[in-house]
PDB file with SEQRES, HELIX, SHEET and CRYST1 records, atoms N, CA, C and O in Angstrom:
SEQRES   1 A   44  MET ARG ALA GLU LYS ILE ASP ILE VAL LEU THR SER PRO          
SEQRES   2 A   44  PRO PHE GLN PRO ILE LEU ILE SER PRO TRP GLU PRO GLU          
SEQRES   3 A   44  GLN ALA PHE SER LYS PRO LEU GLY ALA GLU PHE GLN SER          
SEQRES   4 A   44  ILE PRO ILE GLY PHE                                          
HELIX    1 AA1 ARG A    2  THR A   11  1                                  10    
HELIX    2 AA2 PRO A   17  ILE A   20  1                                   4    
HELIX    3 AA3 PRO A   25  SER A   30  1                                   6    
HELIX    4 AA4 LEU A   33  GLN A   38  1                                   6    
CRYST1    1.000    1.000    1.000  90.00  90.00  90.00 P 1           1          
ATOM      1  N   MET A   1      58.992 116.620 117.595  1.00  0.00           N  
ATOM      2  CA  MET A   1      60.072 117.459 118.113  1.00  0.00           C  
ATOM      3  C   MET A   1      61.076 117.826 117.019  1.00  0.00           C  
ATOM      4  O   MET A   1      62.129 118.397 117.304  1.00  0.00           O  
ATOM      5  N   ARG A   2      60.754 117.504 115.796  1.00  0.00           N  
ATOM      6  CA  ARG A   2      61.692 117.765 114.704  1.00  0.00           C  
ATOM      7  C   ARG A   2      62.060 119.251 114.630  1.00  0.00           C  
ATOM      8  O   ARG A   2      63.239 119.608 114.629  1.00  0.00           O  
ATOM      9  N   ALA A   3      61.043 120.106 114.568  1.00  0.00           N  
ATOM     10  CA  ALA A   3      61.303 121.541 114.426  1.00  0.00           C  
ATOM     11  C   ALA A   3      62.117 122.068 115.602  1.00  0.00           C  
ATOM     12  O   ALA A   3      63.045 122.859 115.430  1.00  0.00           O  
ATOM     13  N   GLU A   4      61.751 121.614 116.798  1.00  0.00           N  
ATOM     14  CA  GLU A   4      62.468 122.080 117.989  1.00  0.00           C  
ATOM     15  C   GLU A   4      63.915 121.608 117.962  1.00  0.00           C  
ATOM     16  O   GLU A   4      64.824 122.349 118.337  1.00  0.00           O  
ATOM     17  N   LYS A   5      64.124 120.368 117.516  1.00  0.00           N  
ATOM     18  CA  LYS A   5      65.488 119.839 117.446  1.00  0.00           C  
ATOM     19  C   LYS A   5      66.309 120.628 116.425  1.00  0.00           C  
ATOM     20  O   LYS A   5      67.481 120.916 116.669  1.00  0.00           O  
ATOM     21  N   ILE A   6      65.718 120.975 115.301  1.00  0.00           N  
ATOM     22  CA  ILE A   6      66.428 121.739 114.276  1.00  0.00           C  
ATOM     23  C   ILE A   6      66.850 123.101 114.825  1.00  0.00           C  
ATOM     24  O   ILE A   6      67.976 123.547 114.601  1.00  0.00           O  
ATOM     25  N   ASP A   7      65.944 123.755 115.541  1.00  0.00           N  
ATOM     26  CA  ASP A   7      66.262 125.068 116.120  1.00  0.00           C  
ATOM     27  C   ASP A   7      67.455 124.971 117.064  1.00  0.00           C  
ATOM     28  O   ASP A   7      68.357 125.808 117.034  1.00  0.00           O  
ATOM     29  N   ILE A   8      67.445 123.936 117.901  1.00  0.00           N  
ATOM     30  CA  ILE A   8      68.537 123.766 118.865  1.00  0.00           C  
ATOM     31  C   ILE A   8      69.854 123.499 118.141  1.00  0.00           C  
ATOM     32  O   ILE A   8      70.897 124.024 118.531  1.00  0.00           O  
ATOM     33  N   VAL A   9      69.807 122.688 117.093  1.00  0.00           N  
ATOM     34  CA  VAL A   9      71.032 122.380 116.348  1.00  0.00           C  
ATOM     35  C   VAL A   9      71.609 123.645 115.700  1.00  0.00           C  
ATOM     36  O   VAL A   9      72.822 123.858 115.708  1.00  0.00           O  
ATOM     37  N   LEU A  10      70.742 124.463 115.152  1.00  0.00           N  
ATOM     38  CA  LEU A  10      71.209 125.648 114.438  1.00  0.00           C  
ATOM     39  C   LEU A  10      71.721 126.735 115.381  1.00  0.00           C  
ATOM     40  O   LEU A  10      72.567 127.542 114.997  1.00  0.00           O  
ATOM     41  N   THR A  11      71.211 126.758 116.615  1.00  0.00           N  
ATOM     42  CA  THR A  11      71.564 127.850 117.515  1.00  0.00           C  
ATOM     43  C   THR A  11      72.611 127.460 118.556  1.00  0.00           C  
ATOM     44  O   THR A  11      73.113 128.316 119.284  1.00  0.00           O  
ATOM     45  N   SER A  12      72.938 126.181 118.627  1.00  0.00           N  
ATOM     46  CA  SER A  12      73.898 125.732 119.629  1.00  0.00           C  
ATOM     47  C   SER A  12      75.286 125.551 119.018  1.00  0.00           C  
ATOM     48  O   SER A  12      75.401 125.175 117.851  1.00  0.00           O  
ATOM     49  N   PRO A  13      76.334 125.812 119.785  1.00  0.00           N  
ATOM     50  CA  PRO A  13      77.703 125.577 119.328  1.00  0.00           C  
ATOM     51  C   PRO A  13      77.914 124.091 119.029  1.00  0.00           C  
ATOM     52  O   PRO A  13      77.435 123.248 119.787  1.00  0.00           O  
ATOM     53  N   PRO A  14      78.616 123.750 117.948  1.00  0.00           N  
ATOM     54  CA  PRO A  14      78.849 122.349 117.581  1.00  0.00           C  
ATOM     55  C   PRO A  14      79.699 121.610 118.603  1.00  0.00           C  
ATOM     56  O   PRO A  14      79.838 120.389 118.530  1.00  0.00           O  
ATOM     57  N   PHE A  15      80.266 122.338 119.550  1.00  0.00           N  
ATOM     58  CA  PHE A  15      81.135 121.715 120.540  1.00  0.00           C  
ATOM     59  C   PHE A  15      80.327 121.127 121.697  1.00  0.00           C  
ATOM     60  O   PHE A  15      80.886 120.467 122.574  1.00  0.00           O  
ATOM     61  N   GLN A  16      79.021 121.364 121.701  1.00  0.00           N  
ATOM     62  CA  GLN A  16      78.193 120.938 122.831  1.00  0.00           C  
ATOM     63  C   GLN A  16      77.029 120.062 122.365  1.00  0.00           C  
ATOM     64  O   GLN A  16      75.902 120.542 122.238  1.00  0.00           O  
ATOM     65  N   PRO A  17      77.301 118.767 122.107  1.00  0.00           N  
ATOM     66  CA  PRO A  17      76.271 117.847 121.611  1.00  0.00           C  
ATOM     67  C   PRO A  17      75.116 117.666 122.587  1.00  0.00           C  
ATOM     68  O   PRO A  17      74.015 117.301 122.177  1.00  0.00           O  
ATOM     69  N   ILE A  18      75.353 117.916 123.874  1.00  0.00           N  
ATOM     70  CA  ILE A  18      74.278 117.782 124.863  1.00  0.00           C  
ATOM     71  C   ILE A  18      73.188 118.818 124.603  1.00  0.00           C  
ATOM     72  O   ILE A  18      71.999 118.534 124.747  1.00  0.00           O  
ATOM     73  N   LEU A  19      73.609 120.020 124.217  1.00  0.00           N  
ATOM     74  CA  LEU A  19      72.634 121.065 123.922  1.00  0.00           C  
ATOM     75  C   LEU A  19      71.928 120.795 122.596  1.00  0.00           C  
ATOM     76  O   LEU A  19      70.781 121.196 122.398  1.00  0.00           O  
ATOM     77  N   ILE A  20      72.626 120.113 121.696  1.00  0.00           N  
ATOM     78  CA  ILE A  20      72.050 119.815 120.384  1.00  0.00           C  
ATOM     79  C   ILE A  20      70.920 118.790 120.517  1.00  0.00           C  
ATOM     80  O   ILE A  20      69.869 118.928 119.890  1.00  0.00           O  
ATOM     81  N   SER A  21      71.147 117.762 121.340  1.00  0.00           N  
ATOM     82  CA  SER A  21      70.130 116.731 121.524  1.00  0.00           C  
ATOM     83  C   SER A  21      69.990 116.363 122.997  1.00  0.00           C  
ATOM     84  O   SER A  21      70.450 115.299 123.413  1.00  0.00           O  
ATOM     85  N   PRO A  22      69.365 117.221 123.783  1.00  0.00           N  
ATOM     86  CA  PRO A  22      69.232 116.966 125.214  1.00  0.00           C  
ATOM     87  C   PRO A  22      68.375 115.735 125.503  1.00  0.00           C  
ATOM     88  O   PRO A  22      68.534 115.095 126.542  1.00  0.00           O  
ATOM     89  N   TRP A  23      67.460 115.402 124.576  1.00  0.00           N  
ATOM     90  CA  TRP A  23      66.605 114.241 124.794  1.00  0.00           C  
ATOM     91  C   TRP A  23      67.197 112.987 124.144  1.00  0.00           C  
ATOM     92  O   TRP A  23      66.632 111.900 124.267  1.00  0.00           O  
ATOM     93  N   GLU A  24      68.333 113.136 123.452  1.00  0.00           N  
ATOM     94  CA  GLU A  24      69.010 111.977 122.867  1.00  0.00           C  
ATOM     95  C   GLU A  24      70.510 112.065 123.133  1.00  0.00           C  
ATOM     96  O   GLU A  24      71.301 112.116 122.191  1.00  0.00           O  
ATOM     97  N   PRO A  25      70.910 112.082 124.402  1.00  0.00           N  
ATOM     98  CA  PRO A  25      72.331 112.260 124.731  1.00  0.00           C  
ATOM     99  C   PRO A  25      73.202 111.130 124.193  1.00  0.00           C  
ATOM    100  O   PRO A  25      74.310 111.369 123.714  1.00  0.00           O  
ATOM    101  N   GLU A  26      72.697 109.895 124.272  1.00  0.00           N  
ATOM    102  CA  GLU A  26      73.488 108.753 123.792  1.00  0.00           C  
ATOM    103  C   GLU A  26      73.703 108.840 122.292  1.00  0.00           C  
ATOM    104  O   GLU A  26      74.804 108.588 121.804  1.00  0.00           O  
ATOM    105  N   GLN A  27      72.665 109.193 121.564  1.00  0.00           N  
ATOM    106  CA  GLN A  27      72.775 109.290 120.112  1.00  0.00           C  
ATOM    107  C   GLN A  27      73.725 110.424 119.717  1.00  0.00           C  
ATOM    108  O   GLN A  27      74.498 110.301 118.767  1.00  0.00           O  
ATOM    109  N   ALA A  28      73.651 111.518 120.457  1.00  0.00           N  
ATOM    110  CA  ALA A  28      74.498 112.673 120.144  1.00  0.00           C  
ATOM    111  C   ALA A  28      75.980 112.332 120.318  1.00  0.00           C  
ATOM    112  O   ALA A  28      76.836 112.810 119.573  1.00  0.00           O  
ATOM    113  N   PHE A  29      76.261 111.493 121.323  1.00  0.00           N  
ATOM    114  CA  PHE A  29      77.650 111.144 121.584  1.00  0.00           C  
ATOM    115  C   PHE A  29      78.123 109.943 120.752  1.00  0.00           C  
ATOM    116  O   PHE A  29      79.324 109.763 120.548  1.00  0.00           O  
ATOM    117  N   SER A  30      77.176 109.122 120.274  1.00  0.00           N  
ATOM    118  CA  SER A  30      77.564 107.868 119.640  1.00  0.00           C  
ATOM    119  C   SER A  30      77.895 108.021 118.157  1.00  0.00           C  
ATOM    120  O   SER A  30      78.483 107.118 117.562  1.00  0.00           O  
ATOM    121  N   LYS A  31      77.522 109.158 117.547  1.00  0.00           N  
ATOM    122  CA  LYS A  31      77.842 109.342 116.134  1.00  0.00           C  
ATOM    123  C   LYS A  31      78.434 110.716 115.876  1.00  0.00           C  
ATOM    124  O   LYS A  31      78.203 111.641 116.654  1.00  0.00           O  
ATOM    125  N   PRO A  32      79.194 110.867 114.799  1.00  0.00           N  
ATOM    126  CA  PRO A  32      79.865 112.134 114.480  1.00  0.00           C  
ATOM    127  C   PRO A  32      78.858 113.273 114.314  1.00  0.00           C  
ATOM    128  O   PRO A  32      77.710 113.047 113.932  1.00  0.00           O  
ATOM    129  N   LEU A  33      79.296 114.482 114.602  1.00  0.00           N  
ATOM    130  CA  LEU A  33      78.405 115.639 114.495  1.00  0.00           C  
ATOM    131  C   LEU A  33      77.930 115.832 113.056  1.00  0.00           C  
ATOM    132  O   LEU A  33      76.802 116.259 112.810  1.00  0.00           O  
ATOM    133  N   GLY A  34      78.815 115.510 112.110  1.00  0.00           N  
ATOM    134  CA  GLY A  34      78.442 115.635 110.699  1.00  0.00           C  
ATOM    135  C   GLY A  34      77.251 114.751 110.358  1.00  0.00           C  
ATOM    136  O   GLY A  34      76.335 115.175 109.653  1.00  0.00           O  
ATOM    137  N   ALA A  35      77.268 113.524 110.861  1.00  0.00           N  
ATOM    138  CA  ALA A  35      76.164 112.607 110.615  1.00  0.00           C  
ATOM    139  C   ALA A  35      74.884 113.117 111.272  1.00  0.00           C  
ATOM    140  O   ALA A  35      73.790 112.962 110.729  1.00  0.00           O  
ATOM    141  N   GLU A  36      75.035 113.726 112.447  1.00  0.00           N  
ATOM    142  CA  GLU A  36      73.886 114.294 113.160  1.00  0.00           C  
ATOM    143  C   GLU A  36      73.218 115.380 112.311  1.00  0.00           C  
ATOM    144  O   GLU A  36      71.993 115.444 112.205  1.00  0.00           O  
ATOM    145  N   PHE A  37      74.057 116.230 111.711  1.00  0.00           N  
ATOM    146  CA  PHE A  37      73.507 117.303 110.880  1.00  0.00           C  
ATOM    147  C   PHE A  37      72.872 116.750 109.604  1.00  0.00           C  
ATOM    148  O   PHE A  37      71.821 117.228 109.175  1.00  0.00           O  
ATOM    149  N   GLN A  38      73.502 115.756 109.004  1.00  0.00           N  
ATOM    150  CA  GLN A  38      72.996 115.199 107.746  1.00  0.00           C  
ATOM    151  C   GLN A  38      71.684 114.437 107.945  1.00  0.00           C  
ATOM    152  O   GLN A  38      70.887 114.326 107.013  1.00  0.00           O  
ATOM    153  N   SER A  39      71.456 113.910 109.156  1.00  0.00           N  
ATOM    154  CA  SER A  39      70.266 113.100 109.391  1.00  0.00           C  
ATOM    155  C   SER A  39      69.039 113.965 109.682  1.00  0.00           C  
ATOM    156  O   SER A  39      67.930 113.446 109.810  1.00  0.00           O  
ATOM    157  N   ILE A  40      69.233 115.270 109.785  1.00  0.00           N  
ATOM    158  CA  ILE A  40      68.118 116.160 110.092  1.00  0.00           C  
ATOM    159  C   ILE A  40      67.602 116.826 108.820  1.00  0.00           C  
ATOM    160  O   ILE A  40      68.324 117.594 108.184  1.00  0.00           O  
ATOM    161  N   PRO A  41      66.350 116.534 108.448  1.00  0.00           N  
ATOM    162  CA  PRO A  41      65.762 117.146 107.253  1.00  0.00           C  
ATOM    163  C   PRO A  41      65.433 118.611 107.502  1.00  0.00           C  
ATOM    164  O   PRO A  41      64.472 118.917 108.207  1.00  0.00           O  
ATOM    165  N   ILE A  42      66.212 119.512 106.937  1.00  0.00           N  
ATOM    166  CA  ILE A  42      65.959 120.938 107.117  1.00  0.00           C  
ATOM    167  C   ILE A  42      65.363 121.522 105.843  1.00  0.00           C  
ATOM    168  O   ILE A  42      66.026 121.582 104.808  1.00  0.00           O  
ATOM    169  N   GLY A  43      64.112 121.950 105.926  1.00  0.00           N  
ATOM    170  CA  GLY A  43      63.460 122.524 104.748  1.00  0.00           C  
ATOM    171  C   GLY A  43      63.064 123.964 104.995  1.00  0.00           C  
ATOM    172  O   GLY A  43      62.068 124.230 105.667  1.00  0.00           O  
ATOM    173  N   PHE A  44      63.833 124.892 104.459  1.00  0.00           N  
ATOM    174  CA  PHE A  44      63.497 126.304 104.639  1.00  0.00           C  
ATOM    175  C   PHE A  44      63.102 126.937 103.320  1.00  0.00           C  
ATOM    176  O   PHE A  44      62.785 128.126 103.276  1.00  0.00           O  
TER     177      PHE A  44                                                      
END                                                                             
């Protein structure tokens, strides 16, 4: 689900962590948004 998660992160407003990680709601809320972005390997 890496690619799908990256797409959601890039297209969703940073104010809505639920949309960023709908399958990881606890993780999305438990750490800063900056850390969420840094933990995702984006290779374009």
